VOVEX-116509 format. One record per residue (C-alpha): residue in one letter; x, y, z. Coordinates in pm, 1 decimal. Example, Ala and Ser with C-alpha at 12.3 -4.5 7.8 and 13.67 -1.06 7.14 Angstrom:
! VOVEX-116509
<r resn="A" xx="1230.0" yy="-450.0" zz="780.0"/>
<r resn="S" xx="1367.0" yy="-106.0" zz="714.0"/>
***
This chain:
! VOVEX-116509
<r resn="M" xx="2949.8" yy="744.6" zz="2297.1"/>
<r resn="S" xx="2717.9" yy="838.9" zz="2650.1"/>
<r resn="N" xx="2556.5" yy="1105.9" zz="2485.9"/>
<r resn="A" xx="2515.3" yy="928.7" zz="2154.3"/>
<r resn="L" xx="2147.6" yy="1038.3" zz="1980.9"/>
<r resn="R" xx="1903.8" yy="720.2" zz="2007.5"/>
<r resn="V" xx="1760.7" yy="672.1" zz="1688.1"/>
<r resn="G" xx="1452.7" yy="508.1" zz="1566.9"/>
<r resn="V" xx="1429.4" yy="469.1" zz="1204.9"/>
<r resn="V" xx="1052.7" yy="366.3" zz="1027.7"/>
<r resn="G" xx="1114.7" yy="222.4" zz="687.0"/>
<r resn="H" xx="1387.7" yy="108.8" zz="481.7"/>
<r resn="G" xx="1285.9" yy="156.5" zz="120.6"/>
<r resn="N" xx="1476.1" yy="285.6" zz="-174.0"/>
<r resn="I" xx="1475.6" yy="610.2" zz="-89.3"/>
<r resn="A" xx="1596.7" yy="549.2" zz="305.2"/>
<r resn="T" xx="1866.1" yy="291.9" zz="129.5"/>
<r resn="I" xx="1982.6" yy="541.8" zz="-69.0"/>
<r resn="A" xx="1991.3" yy="883.5" zz="179.9"/>
<r resn="Q" xx="1900.7" yy="868.3" zz="530.3"/>
<r resn="L" xx="2029.6" yy="559.8" zz="635.0"/>
<r resn="P" xx="2399.6" yy="593.6" zz="466.6"/>
<r resn="T" xx="2437.8" yy="920.2" zz="644.3"/>
<r resn="L" xx="2329.4" yy="823.0" zz="984.0"/>
<r resn="V" xx="2574.1" yy="549.3" zz="1010.4"/>
<r resn="T" xx="2862.7" yy="788.1" zz="926.0"/>
<r resn="R" xx="2765.9" yy="960.9" zz="1254.4"/>
<r resn="D" xx="2972.9" yy="842.3" zz="1584.3"/>
<r resn="D" xx="2735.6" yy="1049.9" zz="1821.8"/>
<r resn="V" xx="2445.1" yy="827.2" zz="1648.4"/>
<r resn="E" xx="2311.1" yy="495.3" zz="1806.9"/>
<r resn="M" xx="2124.0" yy="298.6" zz="1553.5"/>
<r resn="A" xx="1869.8" yy="194.5" zz="1877.9"/>
<r resn="A" xx="1528.3" yy="85.7" zz="1684.1"/>
<r resn="L" xx="1424.3" yy="-36.3" zz="1317.4"/>
<r resn="V" xx="1062.0" yy="-43.3" zz="1266.1"/>
<r resn="S" xx="994.6" yy="-306.2" zz="986.6"/>
<r resn="I" xx="722.0" yy="-474.7" zz="848.2"/>
<r resn="L" xx="903.5" yy="-758.0" zz="711.3"/>
<r resn="P" xx="875.4" yy="-1081.6" zz="850.6"/>
<r resn="D" xx="1213.5" yy="-1118.0" zz="912.2"/>
<r resn="P" xx="1392.7" yy="-794.3" zz="960.3"/>
<r resn="E" xx="1717.7" yy="-942.8" zz="1093.8"/>
<r resn="P" xx="1903.7" yy="-905.4" zz="754.6"/>
<r resn="V" xx="1812.9" yy="-507.6" zz="736.2"/>
<r resn="K" xx="1909.4" yy="-463.1" zz="1105.3"/>
<r resn="R" xx="2250.0" yy="-617.3" zz="1088.8"/>
<r resn="R" xx="2329.4" yy="-423.2" zz="762.3"/>
<r resn="W" xx="2271.7" yy="-104.1" zz="908.0"/>
<r resn="G" xx="2363.1" yy="-204.9" zz="1236.6"/>
<r resn="F" xx="2032.6" yy="-165.5" zz="1436.1"/>
<r resn="Q" xx="2046.5" yy="-285.4" zz="1791.2"/>
<r resn="N" xx="1641.8" yy="-344.9" zz="1777.0"/>
<r resn="A" xx="1346.9" yy="-428.3" zz="1533.7"/>
<r resn="Y" xx="1009.3" yy="-410.0" zz="1584.0"/>
<r resn="P" xx="689.2" yy="-447.5" zz="1391.8"/>
<r resn="T" xx="510.5" yy="-90.3" zz="1502.1"/>
<r resn="L" xx="652.2" yy="267.9" zz="1592.4"/>
<r resn="E" xx="403.6" yy="186.3" zz="1925.2"/>
<r resn="A" xx="621.0" yy="-118.7" zz="2038.6"/>
<r resn="A" xx="952.8" yy="55.0" zz="1963.1"/>
<r resn="L" xx="826.5" yy="400.2" zz="2174.9"/>
<r resn="D" xx="724.6" yy="133.0" zz="2449.5"/>
<r resn="A" xx="1026.6" yy="-91.4" zz="2442.9"/>
<r resn="Q" xx="1317.6" yy="206.7" zz="2455.6"/>
<r resn="E" xx="1336.7" yy="544.1" zz="2487.0"/>
<r resn="L" xx="1408.4" yy="739.5" zz="2170.1"/>
<r resn="D" xx="1556.6" yy="1088.6" zz="2120.4"/>
<r resn="A" xx="1465.2" yy="1086.1" zz="1726.0"/>
<r resn="V" xx="1288.6" yy="916.1" zz="1490.4"/>
<r resn="F" xx="1277.9" yy="906.8" zz="1124.2"/>
<r resn="I" xx="949.9" yy="850.2" zz="944.2"/>
<r resn="L" xx="1036.8" yy="722.9" zz="587.7"/>
<r resn="T" xx="700.0" yy="530.6" zz="495.3"/>
<r resn="P" xx="502.8" yy="654.6" zz="224.0"/>
<r resn="R" xx="328.8" yy="954.1" zz="257.2"/>
<r resn="S" xx="-33.9" yy="805.7" zz="342.8"/>
<r resn="E" xx="151.8" yy="684.7" zz="706.9"/>
<r resn="H" xx="296.7" yy="1001.0" zz="753.6"/>
<r resn="L" xx="58.4" yy="1198.3" zz="938.9"/>
<r resn="A" xx="-58.7" yy="924.2" zz="1215.4"/>
<r resn="M" xx="343.4" yy="785.2" zz="1292.0"/>
<r resn="T" xx="449.1" yy="1148.7" zz="1288.8"/>
<r resn="K" xx="154.0" yy="1226.1" zz="1554.9"/>
<r resn="T" xx="240.4" yy="890.4" zz="1787.6"/>
<r resn="A" xx="611.4" yy="1016.6" zz="1769.2"/>
<r resn="L" xx="544.7" yy="1400.1" zz="1874.9"/>
<r resn="E" xx="286.8" yy="1314.6" zz="2123.0"/>
<r resn="A" xx="566.0" yy="1036.0" zz="2277.4"/>
<r resn="G" xx="800.0" yy="1336.2" zz="2347.4"/>
<r resn="V" xx="1035.7" yy="1212.2" zz="2048.6"/>
<r resn="D" xx="1171.3" yy="1477.2" zz="1764.4"/>
<r resn="V" xx="1083.5" yy="1361.4" zz="1422.1"/>
<r resn="F" xx="1216.8" yy="1367.2" zz="1081.3"/>
<r resn="C" xx="962.6" yy="1249.2" zz="833.5"/>
<r resn="E" xx="1010.2" yy="1257.5" zz="432.8"/>
<r resn="K" xx="803.3" yy="1487.5" zz="228.9"/>
<r resn="P" xx="499.4" yy="1570.8" zz="239.0"/>
<r resn="L" xx="451.5" yy="1618.2" zz="568.4"/>
<r resn="A" xx="97.4" yy="1500.1" zz="507.4"/>
<r resn="T" xx="-166.9" yy="1431.9" zz="253.2"/>
<r resn="T" xx="-350.3" yy="1749.1" zz="298.3"/>
<r resn="A" xx="-250.2" yy="2090.3" zz="405.7"/>
<r resn="A" xx="-462.7" yy="2077.5" zz="723.1"/>
<r resn="G" xx="-297.1" yy="1736.4" zz="842.9"/>
<r resn="A" xx="79.4" yy="1927.7" zz="785.1"/>
<r resn="Q" xx="-89.7" yy="2201.2" zz="981.8"/>
<r resn="M" xx="-191.6" yy="1988.7" zz="1279.9"/>
<r resn="L" xx="105.2" yy="1803.8" zz="1295.3"/>
<r resn="A" xx="328.4" yy="2144.1" zz="1324.5"/>
<r resn="E" xx="90.3" yy="2226.6" zz="1615.8"/>
<r resn="T" xx="139.5" yy="1921.7" zz="1798.9"/>
<r resn="A" xx="546.5" yy="1962.5" zz="1773.9"/>
<r resn="E" xx="537.6" yy="2330.5" zz="1877.3"/>
<r resn="K" xx="317.6" yy="2219.8" zz="2164.2"/>
<r resn="N" xx="526.9" yy="1905.9" zz="2258.1"/>
<r resn="G" xx="844.7" yy="2127.0" zz="2207.0"/>
<r resn="R" xx="963.6" yy="1890.6" zz="1976.3"/>
<r resn="I" xx="1153.4" yy="1929.0" zz="1675.0"/>
<r resn="L" xx="972.3" yy="1861.7" zz="1317.8"/>
<r resn="Q" xx="1199.5" yy="1860.1" zz="1043.8"/>
<r resn="V" xx="1072.1" yy="1740.3" zz="685.8"/>
<r resn="G" xx="1275.6" yy="1621.9" zz="387.0"/>
<r resn="F" xx="1259.8" yy="1888.7" zz="135.1"/>
<r resn="N" xx="1668.7" yy="1791.9" zz="69.3"/>
<r resn="R" xx="1705.4" yy="2039.3" zz="-229.0"/>
<r resn="R" xx="1752.0" yy="2332.9" zz="40.2"/>
<r resn="F" xx="2026.0" yy="2121.2" zz="137.5"/>
<r resn="A" xx="2210.2" yy="2006.0" zz="-223.9"/>
<r resn="P" xx="2563.0" yy="2233.8" zz="-231.4"/>
<r resn="V" xx="2451.9" yy="2356.4" zz="-616.1"/>
<r resn="Y" xx="2078.9" yy="2483.2" zz="-466.0"/>
<r resn="A" xx="2268.8" yy="2630.4" zz="-153.9"/>
<r resn="A" xx="2523.4" yy="2837.7" zz="-319.8"/>
<r resn="A" xx="2269.1" yy="2948.9" zz="-592.9"/>
<r resn="H" xx="2037.1" yy="3081.6" zz="-279.1"/>
<r resn="D" xx="2294.8" yy="3231.4" zz="-77.3"/>
<r resn="S" xx="2408.1" yy="3456.0" zz="-415.5"/>
<r resn="F" xx="2088.3" yy="3639.6" zz="-355.3"/>
<r resn="G" xx="2142.0" yy="3708.6" zz="49.9"/>
<r resn="E" xx="1830.2" yy="3784.0" zz="279.5"/>
<r resn="T" xx="1686.3" yy="3960.3" zz="-21.9"/>
<r resn="G" xx="1599.4" yy="3701.0" zz="-221.0"/>
<r resn="A" xx="1574.6" yy="3656.6" zz="-601.6"/>
<r resn="S" xx="1305.1" yy="3874.6" zz="-760.9"/>
<r resn="F" xx="1237.0" yy="3621.0" zz="-1037.3"/>
<r resn="C" xx="1321.6" yy="3230.0" zz="-998.7"/>
<r resn="V" xx="1185.7" yy="2944.7" zz="-1259.3"/>
<r resn="A" xx="1235.0" yy="2623.0" zz="-1113.4"/>
<r resn="Q" xx="1171.1" yy="2321.4" zz="-1315.0"/>
<r resn="K" xx="1180.6" yy="1901.7" zz="-1256.0"/>
<r resn="N" xx="1067.4" yy="1725.8" zz="-1566.1"/>
<r resn="R" xx="1089.3" yy="1351.9" zz="-1631.3"/>
<r resn="A" xx="957.7" yy="1098.9" zz="-1890.7"/>
<r resn="G" xx="643.7" yy="914.0" zz="-1778.3"/>
<r resn="S" xx="389.8" yy="1019.7" zz="-1490.3"/>
<r resn="E" xx="281.4" yy="824.1" zz="-1190.0"/>
<r resn="Y" xx="11.0" yy="867.2" zz="-922.2"/>
<r resn="R" xx="-62.9" yy="1259.1" zz="-827.0"/>
<r resn="A" xx="292.0" yy="1346.5" zz="-1024.4"/>
<r resn="T" xx="279.5" yy="1743.2" zz="-914.2"/>
<r resn="F" xx="195.4" yy="1627.6" zz="-531.6"/>
<r resn="E" xx="454.3" yy="1351.1" zz="-510.6"/>
<r resn="N" xx="746.3" yy="1494.5" zz="-709.9"/>
<r resn="A" xx="744.6" yy="1867.8" zz="-810.9"/>
<r resn="I" xx="632.4" yy="1943.8" zz="-454.4"/>
<r resn="H" xx="1037.7" yy="1994.1" zz="-458.0"/>
<r resn="M" xx="1005.7" yy="2278.7" zz="-689.7"/>
<r resn="V" xx="743.3" yy="2413.8" zz="-542.7"/>
<r resn="D" xx="945.5" yy="2490.1" zz="-199.4"/>
<r resn="L" xx="1235.5" yy="2600.2" zz="-362.7"/>
<r resn="V" xx="1110.3" yy="2895.2" zz="-571.6"/>
<r resn="R" xx="908.2" yy="2979.3" zz="-174.5"/>
<r resn="W" xx="1275.5" yy="2951.0" zz="-33.4"/>
<r resn="F" xx="1411.1" yy="3158.7" zz="-353.9"/>
<r resn="C" xx="1148.3" yy="3413.2" zz="-384.5"/>
<r resn="G" xx="1070.0" yy="3477.3" zz="-25.5"/>
<r resn="G" xx="744.4" yy="3666.5" zz="97.9"/>
<r resn="E" xx="398.0" yy="3496.7" zz="92.3"/>
<r resn="P" xx="219.7" yy="3411.2" zz="-249.9"/>
<r resn="V" xx="-56.3" yy="3632.4" zz="-316.9"/>
<r resn="E" xx="-135.6" yy="3525.6" zz="-656.2"/>
<r resn="V" xx="-126.1" yy="3206.6" zz="-796.5"/>
<r resn="T" xx="-224.4" yy="3099.2" zz="-1220.2"/>
<r resn="A" xx="-148.9" yy="2744.0" zz="-1326.0"/>
<r resn="Y" xx="-264.8" yy="2501.3" zz="-1587.2"/>
<r resn="A" xx="-218.5" yy="2101.0" zz="-1596.9"/>
<r resn="A" xx="-196.7" yy="1872.2" zz="-1873.3"/>
<r resn="G" xx="-300.2" yy="1532.0" zz="-1946.6"/>
<r resn="E" xx="-638.7" yy="1325.3" zz="-1942.4"/>
<r resn="D" xx="-625.4" yy="1168.2" zz="-1604.6"/>
<r resn="K" xx="-627.5" yy="1446.4" zz="-1350.2"/>
<r resn="W" xx="-503.8" yy="1184.8" zz="-1092.5"/>
<r resn="Q" xx="-170.9" yy="1099.8" zz="-1313.4"/>
<r resn="E" xx="-153.4" yy="1449.0" zz="-1514.6"/>
<r resn="D" xx="143.0" yy="1482.8" zz="-1790.6"/>
<r resn="G" xx="258.1" yy="1798.9" zz="-1638.8"/>
<r resn="I" xx="211.5" yy="2148.9" zz="-1466.8"/>
<r resn="S" xx="288.5" yy="2525.9" zz="-1482.1"/>
<r resn="A" xx="227.1" yy="2758.0" zz="-1229.0"/>
<r resn="L" xx="310.7" yy="3120.5" zz="-1185.5"/>
<r resn="I" xx="298.6" yy="3272.6" zz="-809.4"/>
<r resn="H" xx="306.4" yy="3675.8" zz="-746.1"/>
<r resn="F" xx="464.4" yy="3709.1" zz="-422.1"/>
<r resn="D" xx="388.3" yy="3981.9" zz="-178.0"/>
<r resn="N" xx="752.6" yy="4123.0" zz="-180.3"/>
<r resn="G" xx="689.8" yy="4168.1" zz="-531.1"/>
<r resn="H" xx="908.8" yy="3873.1" zz="-636.4"/>
<r resn="T" xx="774.7" yy="3615.8" zz="-907.4"/>
<r resn="G" xx="814.7" yy="3268.5" zz="-920.4"/>
<r resn="V" xx="769.9" yy="2980.3" zz="-1176.3"/>
<r resn="V" xx="715.6" yy="2612.8" zz="-1145.4"/>
<r resn="V" xx="716.4" yy="2363.6" zz="-1427.6"/>
<r resn="G" xx="673.9" yy="2008.2" zz="-1402.4"/>
<r resn="A" xx="679.7" yy="1843.4" zz="-1692.6"/>
<r resn="R" xx="616.4" yy="1457.0" zz="-1733.8"/>
<r resn="N" xx="582.7" yy="1387.5" zz="-2081.9"/>
<r resn="A" xx="954.6" yy="1483.2" zz="-2125.7"/>
<r resn="G" xx="1221.3" yy="1315.1" zz="-2304.3"/>
<r resn="G" xx="1399.2" yy="1247.0" zz="-2006.9"/>
<r resn="W" xx="1497.6" yy="1345.7" zz="-1648.8"/>
<r resn="N" xx="1561.9" yy="1718.8" zz="-1599.0"/>
<r resn="E" xx="1592.0" yy="1948.9" zz="-1305.4"/>
<r resn="R" xx="1687.9" yy="2260.8" zz="-1315.9"/>
<r resn="L" xx="1677.9" yy="2603.0" zz="-1177.0"/>
<r resn="D" xx="1748.3" yy="2993.8" zz="-1305.9"/>
<r resn="A" xx="1719.5" yy="3311.7" zz="-1073.7"/>
<r resn="Y" xx="1747.0" yy="3662.0" zz="-1137.4"/>
<r resn="G" xx="1792.1" yy="4002.0" zz="-891.6"/>
<r resn="Q" xx="2015.2" yy="4231.1" zz="-766.7"/>
<r resn="M" xx="2210.0" yy="4229.7" zz="-1092.2"/>
<r resn="T" xx="2290.1" yy="3829.6" zz="-979.9"/>
<r resn="S" xx="2195.3" yy="3553.0" zz="-1209.3"/>
<r resn="A" xx="2186.7" yy="3199.4" zz="-1042.6"/>
<r resn="S" xx="2167.0" yy="2900.4" zz="-1323.7"/>
<r resn="V" xx="2138.2" yy="2515.0" zz="-1119.3"/>
<r resn="V" xx="2134.2" yy="2199.1" zz="-1380.1"/>
<r resn="A" xx="2105.7" yy="1970.4" zz="-1064.5"/>
<r resn="P" xx="2301.6" yy="1787.0" zz="-927.9"/>
<r resn="D" xx="2608.4" yy="1877.7" zz="-1114.4"/>
<r resn="S" xx="2647.8" yy="2239.1" zz="-1142.1"/>
<r resn="V" xx="2542.9" yy="2609.4" zz="-1080.7"/>
<r resn="T" xx="2694.5" yy="2899.5" zz="-1240.0"/>
<r resn="I" xx="2674.1" yy="3237.9" zz="-1061.3"/>
<r resn="T" xx="2711.3" yy="3547.9" zz="-1304.0"/>
<r resn="R" xx="2717.1" yy="3926.8" zz="-1190.9"/>
<r resn="P" xx="2882.2" yy="4231.8" zz="-1375.6"/>
<r resn="E" xx="3213.0" yy="4159.9" zz="-1236.4"/>
<r resn="G" xx="3218.5" yy="3785.6" zz="-1374.4"/>
<r resn="T" xx="3111.6" yy="3444.9" zz="-1400.7"/>
<r resn="S" xx="3203.4" yy="3157.1" zz="-1124.1"/>
<r resn="L" xx="3134.9" yy="2766.3" zz="-1187.5"/>
<r resn="R" xx="3120.6" yy="2513.1" zz="-902.1"/>
<r resn="E" xx="3106.6" yy="2184.2" zz="-1090.9"/>
<r resn="M" xx="3031.8" yy="1888.3" zz="-814.3"/>
<r resn="T" xx="3181.1" yy="1589.5" zz="-998.5"/>
<r resn="P" xx="3576.5" yy="1728.1" zz="-1052.4"/>
<r resn="E" xx="3504.2" yy="1891.3" zz="-665.3"/>
<r resn="N" xx="3447.7" yy="1563.3" zz="-524.7"/>
<r resn="F" xx="3723.0" yy="1374.5" zz="-788.1"/>
<r resn="G" xx="3447.3" yy="1152.3" zz="-939.7"/>
<r resn="W" xx="3331.5" yy="972.9" zz="-593.7"/>
<r resn="A" xx="3022.2" yy="1214.0" zz="-548.9"/>
<r resn="T" xx="2675.2" yy="1027.3" zz="-505.1"/>
<r resn="A" xx="2292.0" yy="1146.8" zz="-474.2"/>
<r resn="T" xx="2301.5" yy="1130.2" zz="-109.0"/>
<r resn="E" xx="2551.1" yy="1415.3" zz="-137.2"/>
<r resn="T" xx="2471.9" yy="1637.4" zz="-420.9"/>
<r resn="M" xx="2116.0" yy="1616.4" zz="-400.0"/>
<r resn="G" xx="2107.8" yy="1721.3" zz="-23.3"/>
<r resn="F" xx="2036.1" yy="1416.3" zz="148.4"/>
<r resn="A" xx="2315.1" yy="1359.1" zz="363.4"/>
<r resn="G" xx="2291.3" yy="1762.6" zz="455.2"/>
<r resn="A" xx="1913.7" yy="1730.6" zz="551.4"/>
<r resn="V" xx="2010.0" yy="1460.4" zz="784.7"/>
<r resn="H" xx="2302.7" yy="1626.5" zz="953.3"/>
<r resn="H" xx="2080.4" yy="1952.5" zz="979.1"/>
<r resn="F" xx="1807.5" yy="1759.3" zz="1191.2"/>
<r resn="L" xx="2057.1" yy="1572.1" zz="1418.4"/>
<r resn="D" xx="2187.4" yy="1893.6" zz="1473.3"/>
<r resn="R" xx="1915.1" yy="2081.3" zz="1550.1"/>
<r resn="V" xx="1806.9" yy="1801.9" zz="1766.5"/>
<r resn="R" xx="2110.0" yy="1874.9" zz="1965.9"/>
<r resn="D" xx="2111.4" yy="2273.3" zz="2012.8"/>
<r resn="R" xx="1732.4" yy="2263.3" zz="2001.7"/>
<r resn="G" xx="1715.6" yy="2540.6" zz="1686.9"/>
<r resn="V" xx="1463.3" yy="2550.6" zz="1425.2"/>
<r resn="P" xx="1509.6" yy="2360.3" zz="1127.3"/>
<r resn="L" xx="1557.1" yy="2550.9" zz="789.0"/>
<r resn="V" xx="1290.7" yy="2306.9" zz="667.0"/>
<r resn="S" xx="1045.6" yy="2317.9" zz="1004.2"/>
<r resn="G" xx="693.6" yy="2159.6" zz="1035.2"/>
<r resn="V" xx="602.5" yy="2519.5" zz="1007.5"/>
<r resn="E" xx="775.2" yy="2571.5" zz="648.2"/>
<r resn="A" xx="683.0" yy="2227.9" zz="511.5"/>
<r resn="V" xx="277.1" yy="2376.4" zz="609.0"/>
<r resn="K" xx="384.3" yy="2691.8" zz="402.2"/>
<r resn="T" xx="470.8" yy="2481.5" zz="111.7"/>
<r resn="Q" xx="225.3" yy="2230.6" zz="119.9"/>
<r resn="Q" xx="-52.3" yy="2475.2" zz="89.2"/>
<r resn="L" xx="92.5" yy="2695.4" zz="-193.3"/>
<r resn="L" xx="113.3" yy="2372.1" zz="-365.4"/>
<r resn="E" xx="-293.0" yy="2309.6" zz="-309.1"/>
<r resn="R" xx="-329.2" yy="2659.8" zz="-411.0"/>
<r resn="I" xx="-194.2" yy="2532.8" zz="-732.5"/>
<r resn="L" xx="-337.0" yy="2187.1" zz="-770.4"/>
<r resn="E" xx="-675.7" yy="2390.8" zz="-695.9"/>
<r resn="V" xx="-619.4" yy="2673.6" zz="-941.4"/>
<r resn="S" xx="-488.5" yy="2397.8" zz="-1232.6"/>
<r resn="G" xx="-800.1" yy="2172.0" zz="-1160.8"/>
<r resn="L" xx="-630.7" yy="1925.1" zz="-1047.3"/>
<r resn="P" xx="-754.4" yy="1708.0" zz="-700.2"/>
<r resn="T" xx="-597.7" yy="1819.2" zz="-385.7"/>
<r resn="D" xx="-697.7" yy="1465.3" zz="-200.3"/>
<r resn="E" xx="-640.5" yy="1123.0" zz="-269.1"/>
<r resn="Q" xx="-855.8" yy="907.1" zz="-498.1"/>
<r resn="P" xx="-1033.0" yy="639.6" zz="-292.8"/>
<r resn="G" xx="-960.0" yy="289.8" zz="-381.3"/>
<r resn="R" xx="-664.2" yy="421.5" zz="-596.8"/>
<r resn="V" xx="-274.5" yy="310.0" zz="-485.8"/>
<r resn="W" xx="35.6" yy="493.3" zz="-605.5"/>
<r resn="S" xx="192.2" yy="372.8" zz="-930.0"/>
<r resn="S" xx="392.9" yy="496.2" zz="-1147.4"/>
<r resn="H" xx="495.8" yy="481.8" zz="-1516.1"/>
<r resn="A" xx="801.4" yy="712.8" zz="-1459.4"/>
<r resn="K" xx="1133.0" yy="631.8" zz="-1646.9"/>
<r resn="K" xx="1501.8" yy="663.5" zz="-1523.2"/>
***
């Protein structure tokens, strides 16, 4: 179509293949213009997703053709440089979480987006998951007085809280509202770079309270959120169900029967919703729900949690990502 958005994608790993790429190819207003890949032969990936061209670097793609938006789906160590390059080239950016390896780096990118008049959205997909969105909406603009968000797994990974529990930090911020004024946190495990888990209590300036739990020595994968306030209780068992209870009764929404058993993580975990939201903001120039500014606030709170718990807030020199997580 003549007014299609010309989209470039940097990276095509596991999450991109599950989440963003399947959603992009469903849009009839998107032109898969450029794939950036480090593969010696990117042709199979290019053909699979219908890209018009493939390039070895983002700079090469930006030099060769005009793009409207770029998806940065690389390891976090590459987010800052690539996002900055695209924003300064006048291109809107969707960047996987975290926006940068430090809150200061994330702040710089948010300022770069504003300076260049660009849309910048970060991939905190839980805000777009139907069960979380329904729970959040049940409290309206006032927000939840109390919120407990948990993401527990069997097996840790390098910088587990920074890599994984950051989603729960973002959800607690979103549900409670306000700005954090007091943080108490504790970490478990002998290796501070690959912790066994973390717990945090956050008090916000509007009087609301949030709790984050990220156990990496659990018996299995579990993600849930419970929130309370305004005579309302909301309980999410992600990604399958949300229960809303008020004095007049209880409602239950379950994703599997609602989707006739065909629901996938792309939809239920909010990946598809996040992509659609970003592309719609590229078109209408509105502020994304998880803009660069919002992502900075989440990362700043995460750094406070890490500091208070005694965990490092930066990368360990010479150490590469590794995981012992079990599905």
